[in-house]
N, CA and C atoms as a LAMMPS dump frame, in Angstrom:
ITEM: TIMESTEP
0
ITEM: NUMBER OF ATOMS
669
ITEM: BOX BOUNDS ff ff ff
-5.0000000000000000e+02 5.0000000000000000e+02
-5.0000000000000000e+02 5.0000000000000000e+02
-5.0000000000000000e+02 5.0000000000000000e+02
ITEM: ATOMS id mol type element x y z
1 1 1 N 0.833 -1.211 0
2 1 2 C 0 0 0
3 1 3 C 0.867 1.26 0
4 2 1 N 1.947 1.235 0.767
5 2 2 C 2.841 2.413 0.785
6 2 3 C 3.435 2.644 -0.605
7 3 1 N 3.853 1.592 -1.257
8 3 2 C 4.429 1.727 -2.595
9 3 3 C 3.385 2.258 -3.576
10 4 1 N 2.181 1.734 -3.538
11 4 2 C 1.115 2.198 -4.435
12 4 3 C 0.788 3.668 -4.18
13 5 1 N 0.84 4.083 -2.921
14 5 2 C 0.593 5.49 -2.589
15 5 3 C 1.682 6.409 -3.129
16 6 1 N 2.919 5.916 -3.154
17 6 2 C 4.008 6.726 -3.702
18 6 3 C 3.888 6.848 -5.218
19 7 1 N 3.448 5.774 -5.869
20 7 2 C 3.314 5.786 -7.32
21 7 3 C 2.1 6.604 -7.762
22 8 1 N 1.017 6.536 -6.981
23 8 2 C -0.227 7.246 -7.325
24 8 3 C -0.673 8.128 -6.151
25 9 1 N 0.043 9.2 -5.876
26 9 2 C -0.317 10.053 -4.739
27 9 3 C -1.525 10.94 -5.031
28 10 1 N -2.254 11.28 -3.992
29 10 2 C -3.401 12.185 -4.154
30 10 3 C -2.977 13.522 -4.757
31 11 1 N -1.769 13.966 -4.417
32 11 2 C -1.312 15.289 -4.826
33 11 3 C -1.158 15.436 -6.338
34 12 1 N -1.122 14.317 -7.067
35 12 2 C -0.905 14.421 -8.508
36 12 3 C -2.182 14.777 -9.272
37 13 1 N -3.345 14.66 -8.626
38 13 2 C -4.61 14.724 -9.355
39 13 3 C -4.809 16.067 -10.056
40 14 1 N -4.717 17.174 -9.329
41 14 2 C -5.078 18.464 -9.924
42 14 3 C -4.216 18.821 -11.124
43 15 1 N -2.898 18.648 -10.983
44 15 2 C -2.006 18.985 -12.085
45 15 3 C -2.278 18.135 -13.313
46 16 1 N -2.514 16.848 -13.108
47 16 2 C -2.75 15.976 -14.247
48 16 3 C -4.104 16.28 -14.902
49 17 1 N -5.107 16.574 -14.097
50 17 2 C -6.407 16.932 -14.682
51 17 3 C -6.288 18.209 -15.503
52 18 1 N -5.543 19.192 -15.009
53 18 2 C -5.336 20.428 -15.783
54 18 3 C -4.81 20.104 -17.18
55 19 1 N -3.791 19.224 -17.233
56 19 2 C -3.169 18.916 -18.52
57 19 3 C -4.071 18.031 -19.383
58 20 1 N -4.81 17.115 -18.762
59 20 2 C -5.739 16.274 -19.522
60 20 3 C -6.822 17.138 -20.171
61 21 1 N -7.382 18.072 -19.41
62 21 2 C -8.44 18.929 -19.953
63 21 3 C -7.901 19.794 -21.092
64 22 1 N -6.73 20.39 -20.89
65 22 2 C -6.161 21.239 -21.935
66 22 3 C -5.87 20.429 -23.194
67 23 1 N -5.303 19.232 -23.022
68 23 2 C -4.999 18.397 -24.181
69 23 3 C -6.272 17.934 -24.874
70 24 1 N -7.309 17.627 -24.095
71 24 2 C -8.573 17.187 -24.67
72 24 3 C -9.233 18.318 -25.458
73 25 1 N -9.226 19.518 -24.896
74 25 2 C -9.799 20.664 -25.622
75 25 3 C -9.013 20.949 -26.897
76 26 1 N -7.686 20.848 -26.831
77 26 2 C -6.878 21.019 -28.05
78 26 3 C -7.33 20.037 -29.121
79 27 1 N -7.488 18.764 -28.723
80 27 2 C -7.859 17.718 -29.683
81 27 3 C -9.266 17.93 -30.227
82 28 1 N -10.188 18.348 -29.358
83 28 2 C -11.571 18.596 -29.8
84 28 3 C -11.622 19.741 -30.806
85 29 1 N -10.884 20.809 -30.553
86 29 2 C -10.904 21.961 -31.452
87 29 3 C -10.299 21.622 -32.814
88 30 1 N -9.352 20.678 -32.813
89 30 2 C -8.788 20.217 -34.092
90 30 3 C -9.785 19.325 -34.823
91 31 1 N -10.439 18.43 -34.07
92 31 2 C -11.333 17.444 -34.684
93 31 3 C -12.691 18.021 -35.073
94 32 1 N -13.121 19.076 -34.397
95 32 2 C -14.457 19.632 -34.615
96 32 3 C -14.37 21.092 -35.068
97 33 1 N -14.406 21.344 -36.377
98 33 2 C -14.324 22.732 -36.883
99 33 3 C -15.406 23.638 -36.302
100 34 1 N -16.563 23.071 -35.961
101 34 2 C -17.645 23.889 -35.407
102 34 3 C -17.234 24.559 -34.107
103 35 1 N -16.332 23.91 -33.35
104 35 2 C -15.882 24.499 -32.088
105 35 3 C -15.047 25.755 -32.342
106 36 1 N -14.262 25.733 -33.417
107 36 2 C -13.48 26.924 -33.773
108 36 3 C -14.407 28.057 -34.196
109 37 1 N -15.473 27.703 -34.917
110 37 2 C -16.459 28.714 -35.304
111 37 3 C -17.14 29.302 -34.069
112 38 1 N -17.456 28.443 -33.109
113 38 2 C -18.05 28.896 -31.86
114 38 3 C -17.094 29.851 -31.145
115 39 1 N -15.813 29.496 -31.139
116 39 2 C -14.809 30.327 -30.467
117 39 3 C -14.717 31.698 -31.122
118 40 1 N -14.823 31.733 -32.448
119 40 2 C -14.772 33.006 -33.171
120 40 3 C -15.99 33.862 -32.84
121 41 1 N -17.151 33.208 -32.781
122 41 2 C -18.382 33.945 -32.495
123 41 3 C -18.475 34.388 -31.044
124 42 1 N -17.944 33.555 -30.164
125 42 2 C -18.034 33.823 -28.717
126 42 3 C -16.654 33.616 -28.088
127 43 1 N -15.75 34.578 -28.268
128 43 2 C -14.382 34.428 -27.769
129 43 3 C -14.359 34.101 -26.276
130 44 1 N -13.447 33.199 -25.933
131 44 2 C -13.334 32.786 -24.539
132 44 3 C -14.097 31.512 -24.219
133 45 1 N -14.777 30.938 -25.229
134 45 2 C -15.545 29.719 -25.003
135 45 3 C -14.651 28.582 -24.499
136 46 1 N -13.481 28.434 -25.104
137 46 2 C -12.573 27.352 -24.705
138 46 3 C -12.181 27.48 -23.238
139 47 1 N -11.84 28.688 -22.828
140 47 2 C -11.458 28.906 -21.428
141 47 3 C -12.626 28.625 -20.497
142 48 1 N -13.836 28.995 -20.925
143 48 2 C -15.022 28.749 -20.103
144 48 3 C -15.273 27.261 -19.94
145 49 1 N -15.101 26.507 -21.028
146 49 2 C -15.284 25.057 -20.958
147 49 3 C -14.249 24.426 -20.034
148 50 1 N -12.995 24.841 -20.182
149 50 2 C -11.94 24.292 -19.326
150 50 3 C -12.183 24.585 -17.861
151 51 1 N -12.576 25.816 -17.566
152 51 2 C -12.828 26.209 -16.177
153 51 3 C -13.977 25.417 -15.574
154 52 1 N -14.974 25.077 -16.395
155 52 2 C -16.125 24.317 -15.892
156 52 3 C -15.796 22.842 -15.723
157 53 1 N -15.002 22.299 -16.64
158 53 2 C -14.701 20.866 -16.62
159 53 3 C -13.738 20.467 -15.508
160 54 1 N -12.735 21.3 -15.262
161 54 2 C -11.65 20.893 -14.371
162 54 3 C -12.103 20.511 -12.963
163 55 1 N -12.878 21.344 -12.254
164 55 2 C -13.256 20.952 -10.887
165 55 3 C -14.109 19.689 -10.844
166 56 1 N -14.932 19.486 -11.871
167 56 2 C -15.78 18.287 -11.907
168 56 3 C -14.916 17.044 -12.112
169 57 1 N -13.972 17.129 -13.034
170 57 2 C -13.109 15.973 -13.3
171 57 3 C -12.192 15.715 -12.116
172 58 1 N -11.691 16.759 -11.467
173 58 2 C -10.876 16.567 -10.26
174 58 3 C -11.674 15.821 -9.194
175 59 1 N -12.914 16.239 -8.975
176 59 2 C -13.76 15.588 -7.969
177 59 3 C -13.892 14.094 -8.246
178 60 1 N -14.193 13.747 -9.496
179 60 2 C -14.399 12.339 -9.812
180 60 3 C -13.07 11.576 -9.89
181 61 1 N -11.995 12.235 -10.297
182 61 2 C -10.692 11.57 -10.292
183 61 3 C -10.292 11.182 -8.87
184 62 1 N -10.629 12.039 -7.928
185 62 2 C -10.333 11.713 -6.521
186 62 3 C -11.205 10.566 -6.011
187 63 1 N -12.382 10.393 -6.601
188 63 2 C -13.216 9.239 -6.248
189 63 3 C -12.607 7.945 -6.783
190 64 1 N -12.08 8.016 -8.009
191 64 2 C -11.592 6.816 -8.67
192 64 3 C -10.178 6.41 -8.234
193 65 1 N -9.358 7.392 -7.846
194 65 2 C -7.948 7.096 -7.575
195 65 3 C -7.741 6.017 -6.518
196 66 1 N -8.466 6.011 -5.396
197 66 2 C -8.256 4.932 -4.422
198 66 3 C -8.536 3.542 -5
199 67 1 N -9.465 3.45 -5.966
200 67 2 C -9.756 2.164 -6.594
201 67 3 C -8.599 1.724 -7.485
202 68 1 N -8.041 2.663 -8.233
203 68 2 C -6.881 2.362 -9.062
204 68 3 C -5.686 1.983 -8.19
205 69 1 N -5.512 2.723 -7.099
206 69 2 C -4.384 2.464 -6.2
207 69 3 C -4.506 1.082 -5.552
208 70 1 N -5.724 0.694 -5.192
209 70 2 C -5.933 -0.626 -4.591
210 70 3 C -5.592 -1.732 -5.583
211 71 1 N -5.938 -1.51 -6.856
212 71 2 C -5.624 -2.507 -7.887
213 71 3 C -4.112 -2.606 -8.087
214 72 1 N -3.436 -1.459 -8.064
215 72 2 C -1.979 -1.469 -8.186
216 72 3 C -1.346 -2.154 -6.985
217 73 1 N -1.858 -1.894 -5.799
218 73 2 C -1.346 -2.544 -4.595
219 73 3 C -1.483 -4.062 -4.69
220 74 1 N -2.609 -4.53 -5.237
221 74 2 C -2.804 -5.965 -5.406
222 74 3 C -1.757 -6.554 -6.366
223 75 1 N -1.422 -5.819 -7.417
224 75 2 C -0.367 -6.286 -8.323
225 75 3 C 0.948 -6.434 -7.569
226 76 1 N 1.298 -5.416 -6.792
227 76 2 C 2.556 -5.487 -6.045
228 76 3 C 2.535 -6.638 -5.039
229 77 1 N 1.412 -6.823 -4.37
230 77 2 C 1.318 -7.897 -3.384
231 77 3 C 1.463 -9.271 -4.023
232 78 1 N 1.001 -9.382 -5.272
233 78 2 C 1.064 -10.683 -5.946
234 78 3 C 2.457 -11.011 -6.466
235 79 1 N 3.318 -9.981 -6.589
236 79 2 C 4.62 -10.21 -7.232
237 79 3 C 5.821 -9.887 -6.353
238 80 1 N 5.585 -9.181 -5.253
239 80 2 C 6.693 -8.761 -4.398
240 80 3 C 6.505 -9.243 -2.972
241 81 1 N 7.62 -9.507 -2.296
242 81 2 C 7.535 -9.749 -0.857
243 81 3 C 7.399 -8.398 -0.16
244 82 1 N 7.028 -8.417 1.097
245 82 2 C 6.918 -7.167 1.849
246 82 3 C 8.263 -6.456 1.91
247 83 1 N 9.347 -7.218 2.071
248 83 2 C 10.677 -6.615 2.138
249 83 3 C 11.038 -5.963 0.803
250 84 1 N 10.721 -6.636 -0.302
251 84 2 C 11.011 -6.065 -1.621
252 84 3 C 10.199 -4.794 -1.847
253 85 1 N 8.914 -4.84 -1.498
254 85 2 C 8.071 -3.653 -1.667
255 85 3 C 8.589 -2.495 -0.827
256 86 1 N 9.065 -2.802 0.377
257 86 2 C 9.602 -1.762 1.265
258 86 3 C 10.859 -1.144 0.679
259 87 1 N 11.732 -1.983 0.122
260 87 2 C 12.961 -1.462 -0.485
261 87 3 C 12.645 -0.568 -1.697
262 88 1 N 11.71 -0.998 -2.517
263 88 2 C 11.336 -0.182 -3.683
264 88 3 C 10.7 1.127 -3.232
265 89 1 N 9.851 1.068 -2.209
266 89 2 C 9.219 2.283 -1.694
267 89 3 C 10.268 3.253 -1.16
268 90 1 N 11.275 2.731 -0.468
269 90 2 C 12.361 3.594 0.028
270 90 3 C 13.073 4.274 -1.137
271 91 1 N 13.318 3.514 -2.196
272 91 2 C 13.96 4.081 -3.383
273 91 3 C 13.063 5.143 -4.024
274 92 1 N 11.764 4.849 -4.16
275 92 2 C 10.835 5.8 -4.77
276 92 3 C 10.745 7.095 -3.963
277 93 1 N 10.865 6.98 -2.633
278 93 2 C 10.758 8.149 -1.761
279 93 3 C 12.068 8.912 -1.642
280 94 1 N 13.155 8.348 -2.173
281 94 2 C 14.457 9.004 -2.089
282 94 3 C 14.521 10.253 -2.947
283 95 1 N 15.502 11.12 -2.717
284 95 2 C 15.55 12.419 -3.411
285 95 3 C 15.68 12.316 -4.922
286 96 1 N 16.502 11.385 -5.418
287 96 2 C 16.715 11.305 -6.869
288 96 3 C 15.439 10.861 -7.586
289 97 1 N 14.814 9.792 -7.093
290 97 2 C 13.619 9.283 -7.767
291 97 3 C 12.431 10.215 -7.551
292 98 1 N 12.359 10.853 -6.386
293 98 2 C 11.289 11.83 -6.154
294 98 3 C 11.394 12.986 -7.141
295 99 1 N 12.62 13.423 -7.39
296 99 2 C 12.837 14.506 -8.352
297 99 3 C 12.427 14.066 -9.753
298 100 1 N 12.788 12.836 -10.122
299 100 2 C 12.437 12.328 -11.448
300 100 3 C 10.926 12.204 -11.617
301 101 1 N 10.253 11.592 -10.646
302 101 2 C 8.803 11.389 -10.796
303 101 3 C 8.053 12.717 -10.787
304 102 1 N 8.502 13.68 -9.987
305 102 2 C 7.853 14.997 -9.982
306 102 3 C 8.005 15.671 -11.348
307 103 1 N 9.192 15.569 -11.94
308 103 2 C 9.418 16.168 -13.255
309 103 3 C 8.616 15.445 -14.326
310 104 1 N 8.52 14.118 -14.234
311 104 2 C 7.752 13.353 -15.219
312 104 3 C 6.277 13.727 -15.15
313 105 1 N 5.736 13.824 -13.941
314 105 2 C 4.314 14.203 -13.808
315 105 3 C 4.077 15.614 -14.331
316 106 1 N 5.034 16.503 -14.12
317 106 2 C 4.864 17.889 -14.566
318 106 3 C 4.947 18.013 -16.079
319 107 1 N 5.61 17.05 -16.742
320 107 2 C 5.826 17.151 -18.182
321 107 3 C 4.888 16.292 -19.021
322 108 1 N 4.099 15.428 -18.393
323 108 2 C 3.201 14.594 -19.186
324 108 3 C 2.07 15.443 -19.757
325 109 1 N 1.878 15.352 -21.056
326 109 2 C 0.925 16.235 -21.748
327 109 3 C -0.354 15.513 -22.174
328 110 1 N -0.377 14.195 -22.107
329 110 2 C -1.578 13.399 -22.409
330 110 3 C -2.104 13.619 -23.821
331 111 1 N -1.232 13.926 -24.766
332 111 2 C -1.696 14.192 -26.131
333 111 3 C -2.275 12.938 -26.786
334 112 1 N -1.633 11.785 -26.552
335 112 2 C -2.129 10.551 -27.142
336 112 3 C -3.478 10.159 -26.591
337 113 1 N -3.6 10.219 -25.269
338 113 2 C -4.872 9.892 -24.626
339 113 3 C -5.963 10.854 -25.086
340 114 1 N -5.652 12.146 -25.091
341 114 2 C -6.652 13.157 -25.446
342 114 3 C -7.138 12.98 -26.874
343 115 1 N -6.249 12.642 -27.796
344 115 2 C -6.643 12.463 -29.197
345 115 3 C -7.662 11.333 -29.319
346 116 1 N -7.43 10.23 -28.594
347 116 2 C -8.384 9.113 -28.639
348 116 3 C -9.708 9.488 -27.991
349 117 1 N -9.638 10.136 -26.824
350 117 2 C -10.869 10.481 -26.121
351 117 3 C -11.692 11.504 -26.9
352 118 1 N -11.02 12.442 -27.554
353 118 2 C -11.733 13.442 -28.357
354 118 3 C -12.436 12.792 -29.543
355 119 1 N -11.883 11.687 -30.026
356 119 2 C -12.5 10.945 -31.128
357 119 3 C -13.521 9.94 -30.621
358 120 1 N -13.826 10.023 -29.324
359 120 2 C -14.792 9.136 -28.68
360 120 3 C -14.371 7.671 -28.789
361 121 1 N -13.063 7.448 -28.649
362 121 2 C -12.504 6.108 -28.602
363 121 3 C -11.805 5.912 -27.262
364 122 1 N -11.688 4.676 -26.833
365 122 2 C -10.906 4.406 -25.635
366 122 3 C -9.434 4.682 -25.903
367 123 1 N -8.755 5.296 -24.937
368 123 2 C -7.309 5.432 -25.021
369 123 3 C -6.688 4.046 -24.95
370 124 1 N -5.592 3.853 -25.646
371 124 2 C -4.926 2.557 -25.683
372 124 3 C -3.664 2.571 -24.83
373 125 1 N -3.146 1.371 -24.571
374 125 2 C -1.88 1.275 -23.85
375 125 3 C -0.775 1.978 -24.623
376 126 1 N -0.858 1.931 -25.956
377 126 2 C 0.135 2.605 -26.795
378 126 3 C 0.063 4.119 -26.618
379 127 1 N -1.162 4.659 -26.519
380 127 2 C -1.331 6.102 -26.262
381 127 3 C -0.63 6.492 -24.974
382 128 1 N -0.912 5.718 -23.925
383 128 2 C -0.37 6.047 -22.612
384 128 3 C 1.141 5.855 -22.578
385 129 1 N 1.623 4.789 -23.242
386 129 2 C 3.066 4.535 -23.276
387 129 3 C 3.792 5.698 -23.949
388 130 1 N 3.205 6.205 -25.035
389 130 2 C 3.825 7.332 -25.729
390 130 3 C 3.841 8.588 -24.878
391 131 1 N 2.737 8.862 -24.184
392 131 2 C 2.671 10.044 -23.314
393 131 3 C 3.669 9.947 -22.176
394 132 1 N 3.742 8.769 -21.55
395 132 2 C 4.659 8.571 -20.425
396 132 3 C 6.107 8.637 -20.893
397 133 1 N 6.384 8.021 -22.049
398 133 2 C 7.754 8.022 -22.559
399 133 3 C 8.255 9.421 -22.864
400 134 1 N 7.403 10.235 -23.477
401 134 2 C 7.802 11.613 -23.79
402 134 3 C 8.095 12.4 -22.519
403 135 1 N 7.247 12.214 -21.504
404 135 2 C 7.451 12.918 -20.229
405 135 3 C 8.702 12.427 -19.522
406 136 1 N 8.948 11.104 -19.593
407 136 2 C 10.133 10.544 -18.948
408 136 3 C 11.417 11.075 -19.547
409 137 1 N 11.422 11.222 -20.88
410 137 2 C 12.611 11.773 -21.527
411 137 3 C 12.912 13.19 -21.058
412 138 1 N 11.866 13.998 -20.897
413 138 2 C 12.063 15.365 -20.398
414 138 3 C 12.505 15.352 -18.937
415 139 1 N 11.971 14.403 -18.164
416 139 2 C 12.32 14.34 -16.747
417 139 3 C 13.78 13.956 -16.544
418 140 1 N 14.288 13.055 -17.376
419 140 2 C 15.695 12.644 -17.269
420 140 3 C 16.614 13.85 -17.442
421 141 1 N 16.219 14.759 -18.325
422 141 2 C 17.047 15.938 -18.6
423 141 3 C 17.181 16.858 -17.391
424 142 1 N 16.287 16.711 -16.393
425 142 2 C 16.358 17.569 -15.202
426 142 3 C 17.323 17.025 -14.15
427 143 1 N 17.791 15.776 -14.342
428 143 2 C 18.629 15.119 -13.33
429 143 3 C 20.106 15.444 -13.517
430 144 1 N 20.836 15.417 -12.424
431 144 2 C 22.284 15.533 -12.498
432 144 3 C 22.862 14.181 -12.915
433 145 1 N 24.097 14.154 -13.403
434 145 2 C 24.717 12.858 -13.743
435 145 3 C 24.71 11.883 -12.569
436 146 1 N 24.947 12.394 -11.363
437 146 2 C 24.959 11.51 -10.191
438 146 3 C 23.575 10.929 -9.925
439 147 1 N 22.538 11.738 -10.104
440 147 2 C 21.165 11.251 -9.905
441 147 3 C 20.795 10.211 -10.947
442 148 1 N 21.207 10.458 -12.195
443 148 2 C 20.934 9.478 -13.249
444 148 3 C 21.627 8.16 -12.948
445 149 1 N 22.861 8.249 -12.486
446 149 2 C 23.615 7.038 -12.173
447 149 3 C 22.968 6.272 -11.025
448 150 1 N 22.476 6.987 -10.025
449 150 2 C 21.835 6.341 -8.881
450 150 3 C 20.569 5.604 -9.306
451 151 1 N 19.759 6.251 -10.141
452 151 2 C 18.521 5.622 -10.602
453 151 3 C 18.831 4.429 -11.494
454 152 1 N 19.799 4.593 -12.396
455 152 2 C 20.162 3.487 -13.296
456 152 3 C 20.68 2.284 -12.51
457 153 1 N 21.463 2.548 -11.467
458 153 2 C 22.005 1.45 -10.662
459 153 3 C 20.885 0.635 -10.036
460 154 1 N 19.844 1.321 -9.56
461 154 2 C 18.716 0.587 -8.97
462 154 3 C 17.949 -0.174 -10.047
463 155 1 N 17.677 0.477 -11.172
464 155 2 C 16.867 -0.144 -12.207
465 155 3 C 17.528 -1.384 -12.807
466 156 1 N 18.867 -1.434 -12.786
467 156 2 C 19.57 -2.599 -13.318
468 156 3 C 19.93 -3.616 -12.234
469 157 1 N 19.509 -3.336 -11.007
470 157 2 C 19.696 -4.3 -9.927
471 157 3 C 18.636 -5.393 -10.047
472 158 1 N 18.814 -6.526 -9.386
473 158 2 C 17.785 -7.583 -9.458
474 158 3 C 16.391 -7.085 -9.059
475 159 1 N 16.33 -6.224 -8.045
476 159 2 C 15.029 -5.725 -7.612
477 159 3 C 14.435 -4.765 -8.648
478 160 1 N 15.277 -3.934 -9.25
479 160 2 C 14.809 -3.033 -10.294
480 160 3 C 14.306 -3.795 -11.509
481 161 1 N 15.004 -4.853 -11.867
482 161 2 C 14.587 -5.692 -13.002
483 161 3 C 13.255 -6.371 -12.684
484 162 1 N 13.089 -6.801 -11.444
485 162 2 C 11.817 -7.422 -11.054
486 162 3 C 10.68 -6.408 -11.134
487 163 1 N 10.932 -5.19 -10.68
488 163 2 C 9.916 -4.137 -10.77
489 163 3 C 9.573 -3.864 -12.229
490 164 1 N 10.594 -3.8 -13.078
491 164 2 C 10.364 -3.52 -14.497
492 164 3 C 9.573 -4.627 -15.179
493 165 1 N 9.686 -5.856 -14.66
494 165 2 C 8.959 -6.972 -15.261
495 165 3 C 7.447 -6.827 -15.099
496 166 1 N 7.015 -5.934 -14.209
497 166 2 C 5.581 -5.682 -13.997
498 166 3 C 5.068 -4.497 -14.821
499 167 1 N 5.93 -3.961 -15.665
500 167 2 C 5.603 -2.722 -16.38
501 167 3 C 4.341 -2.856 -17.215
502 168 1 N 4.213 -3.94 -17.968
503 168 2 C 3.037 -4.088 -18.84
504 168 3 C 1.755 -4.27 -18.035
505 169 1 N 1.85 -4.977 -16.906
506 169 2 C 0.67 -5.148 -16.064
507 169 3 C 0.251 -3.817 -15.436
508 170 1 N 1.238 -3.034 -15.02
509 170 2 C 0.92 -1.704 -14.474
510 170 3 C 0.324 -0.82 -15.561
511 171 1 N 0.869 -0.899 -16.769
512 171 2 C 0.353 -0.097 -17.871
513 171 3 C -1.101 -0.461 -18.173
514 172 1 N -1.421 -1.739 -18.076
515 172 2 C -2.809 -2.174 -18.305
516 172 3 C -3.749 -1.571 -17.262
517 173 1 N -3.298 -1.517 -16.011
518 173 2 C -4.107 -0.896 -14.953
519 173 3 C -4.28 0.593 -15.226
520 174 1 N -3.198 1.259 -15.572
521 174 2 C -3.262 2.7 -15.851
522 174 3 C -4.188 2.997 -17.034
523 175 1 N -4.119 2.149 -18.066
524 175 2 C -4.962 2.36 -19.245
525 175 3 C -6.433 2.152 -18.897
526 176 1 N -6.713 1.126 -18.122
527 176 2 C -8.095 0.873 -17.7
528 176 3 C -8.668 2.091 -16.99
529 177 1 N -7.902 2.675 -16.072
530 177 2 C -8.432 3.786 -15.288
531 177 3 C -8.39 5.104 -16.043
532 178 1 N -7.538 5.213 -17.062
533 178 2 C -7.561 6.407 -17.912
534 178 3 C -8.878 6.502 -18.669
535 179 1 N -9.472 5.343 -18.948
536 179 2 C -10.733 5.298 -19.693
537 179 3 C -11.962 5.228 -18.794
538 180 1 N -11.748 5.062 -17.504
539 180 2 C -12.876 4.759 -16.63
540 180 3 C -13.725 5.998 -16.328
541 181 1 N -15.013 5.796 -16.381
542 181 2 C -15.956 6.754 -15.82
543 181 3 C -17.211 5.973 -15.462
544 182 1 N -18.052 6.567 -14.662
545 182 2 C -19.312 5.918 -14.321
546 182 3 C -20.456 6.864 -14.67
547 183 1 N -21.679 6.418 -14.439
548 183 2 C -22.841 7.212 -14.839
549 183 3 C -22.849 8.574 -14.153
550 184 1 N -22.464 8.593 -12.885
551 184 2 C -22.445 9.867 -12.144
552 184 3 C -21.425 10.827 -12.743
553 185 1 N -20.238 10.317 -13.035
554 185 2 C -19.206 11.16 -13.613
555 185 3 C -19.587 11.689 -14.98
556 186 1 N -20.124 10.818 -15.831
557 186 2 C -20.541 11.243 -17.168
558 186 3 C -21.626 12.321 -17.09
559 187 1 N -22.585 12.107 -16.186
560 187 2 C -23.684 13.07 -16.042
561 187 3 C -23.163 14.431 -15.589
562 188 1 N -22.259 14.431 -14.616
563 188 2 C -21.756 15.699 -14.077
564 188 3 C -20.911 16.458 -15.089
565 189 1 N -20.087 15.725 -15.834
566 189 2 C -19.25 16.39 -16.836
567 189 3 C -20.107 16.969 -17.959
568 190 1 N -21.08 16.196 -18.418
569 190 2 C -21.976 16.681 -19.474
570 190 3 C -22.733 17.924 -19.014
571 191 1 N -23.212 17.905 -17.777
572 191 2 C -23.943 19.062 -17.244
573 191 3 C -23.045 20.285 -17.152
574 192 1 N -21.795 20.086 -16.725
575 192 2 C -20.86 21.204 -16.605
576 192 3 C -20.576 21.834 -17.958
577 193 1 N -20.415 20.999 -18.98
578 193 2 C -20.134 21.508 -20.328
579 193 3 C -21.332 22.286 -20.869
580 194 1 N -22.527 21.725 -20.732
581 194 2 C -23.73 22.403 -21.231
582 194 3 C -23.943 23.745 -20.532
583 195 1 N -23.778 23.757 -19.218
584 195 2 C -23.978 24.989 -18.459
585 195 3 C -22.958 26.047 -18.855
586 196 1 N -21.707 25.619 -19.025
587 196 2 C -20.649 26.559 -19.394
588 196 3 C -20.925 27.171 -20.759
589 197 1 N -21.349 26.35 -21.716
590 197 2 C -21.634 26.877 -23.053
591 197 3 C -22.799 27.867 -23.013
592 198 1 N -23.87 27.482 -22.335
593 198 2 C -25.055 28.342 -22.244
594 198 3 C -24.709 29.674 -21.573
595 199 1 N -24.029 29.608 -20.439
596 199 2 C -23.728 30.827 -19.689
597 199 3 C -22.755 31.725 -20.444
598 200 1 N -21.805 31.127 -21.158
599 200 2 C -20.836 31.95 -21.88
600 200 3 C -21.509 32.671 -23.048
601 201 1 N -22.346 31.956 -23.777
602 201 2 C -23.061 32.593 -24.894
603 201 3 C -24 33.678 -24.367
604 202 1 N -24.629 33.413 -23.216
605 202 2 C -25.587 34.366 -22.643
606 202 3 C -24.944 35.695 -22.268
607 203 1 N -23.639 35.71 -22.069
608 203 2 C -22.954 36.95 -21.709
609 203 3 C -23.106 38.011 -22.803
610 204 1 N -23.128 37.557 -24.063
611 204 2 C -23.189 38.522 -25.172
612 204 3 C -24.388 38.331 -26.083
613 205 1 N -25.065 37.193 -25.975
614 205 2 C -26.17 36.915 -26.899
615 205 3 C -27.237 36.088 -26.168
616 206 1 N -28.022 36.738 -25.305
617 206 2 C -29.01 35.997 -24.507
618 206 3 C -30.018 35.221 -25.343
619 207 1 N -30.417 35.774 -26.481
620 207 2 C -31.406 35.072 -27.31
621 207 3 C -30.825 33.772 -27.882
622 208 1 N -29.596 33.849 -28.375
623 208 2 C -28.945 32.642 -28.881
624 208 3 C -28.73 31.637 -27.755
625 209 1 N -28.442 32.129 -26.567
626 209 2 C -28.254 31.241 -25.423
627 209 3 C -29.519 30.441 -25.132
628 210 1 N -30.672 31.097 -25.24
629 210 2 C -31.945 30.398 -25.017
630 210 3 C -32.142 29.293 -26.061
631 211 1 N -31.832 29.622 -27.322
632 211 2 C -31.968 28.625 -28.385
633 211 3 C -31.001 27.464 -28.171
634 212 1 N -29.793 27.796 -27.761
635 212 2 C -28.781 26.762 -27.513
636 212 3 C -29.208 25.851 -26.372
637 213 1 N -29.754 26.459 -25.319
638 213 2 C -30.189 25.669 -24.178
639 213 3 C -31.34 24.744 -24.567
640 214 1 N -32.268 25.267 -25.347
641 214 2 C -33.4 24.443 -25.78
642 214 3 C -32.912 23.265 -26.614
643 215 1 N -31.917 23.521 -27.46
644 215 2 C -31.367 22.45 -28.295
645 215 3 C -30.631 21.41 -27.438
646 216 1 N -29.85 21.883 -26.486
647 216 2 C -29.09 20.97 -25.635
648 216 3 C -29.978 20.178 -24.691
649 217 1 N -31.136 20.729 -24.357
650 217 2 C -32.043 20.055 -23.433
651 217 3 C -32.932 19.01 -24.116
652 218 1 N -32.862 18.943 -25.438
653 218 2 C -33.656 17.933 -26.13
654 218 3 C -33.154 16.538 -25.767
655 219 1 N -34.059 15.572 -25.587
656 219 2 C -33.623 14.199 -25.279
657 219 3 C -32.751 13.639 -26.391
658 220 1 N -31.739 12.866 -25.988
659 220 2 C -30.874 12.2 -26.95
660 220 3 C -31.679 11.107 -27.652
661 221 1 N -31.798 11.154 -28.987
662 221 2 C -32.605 10.139 -29.674
663 221 3 C -32.027 8.736 -29.54
664 222 1 N -30.761 8.668 -29.152
665 222 2 C -30.142 7.346 -29.009
666 222 3 C -30.419 6.702 -27.676
667 223 1 N -31.079 7.418 -26.758
668 223 2 C -31.348 6.844 -25.426
669 223 3 C -32.763 6.323 -25.341
């Protein structure tokens, strides 16, 4: 559990949600020309959508994170002894690895995941691997030669090799939770987006806002 908490700390949620939302909006604006037209007609729409989405997604990400962390803990329990998990946790909490993981989290842009989600497809393990790899490369550049050597020495040790052997299983867990949402989360995010669009348009065009709201409130014919 301690190791899973170090790998998936509560503190990472807000920063990662900020970048996920920004990357998702970037992808949506590329994929949907109508959104660019909306932005031209009602400048600031993108910022309004981002501001509305972020707190809702943070709330639900904090609901889901303990479930993801428990699944990761189960993986570690199935493959590591308590002593091995403790040694890895000590390494993860050390200054060199803490610096690396903080830099990696700060540099992950989620472009691969966002492109899939904007296309209404599940993100793939390949999407996540590409996003993580790009961030890891930037994070390595922040380390001193001594820090790089310390991390490499651990990763090439028997315990580091054993940890690395779980990489694909961990990636599968991360991919599952990158795609996860439930009915409550979907409902809240959809409501936040609709409200943000209506309120932003209403700032300069109340009549159009009424028409937009009436259109958005129509039942989905697919339900």
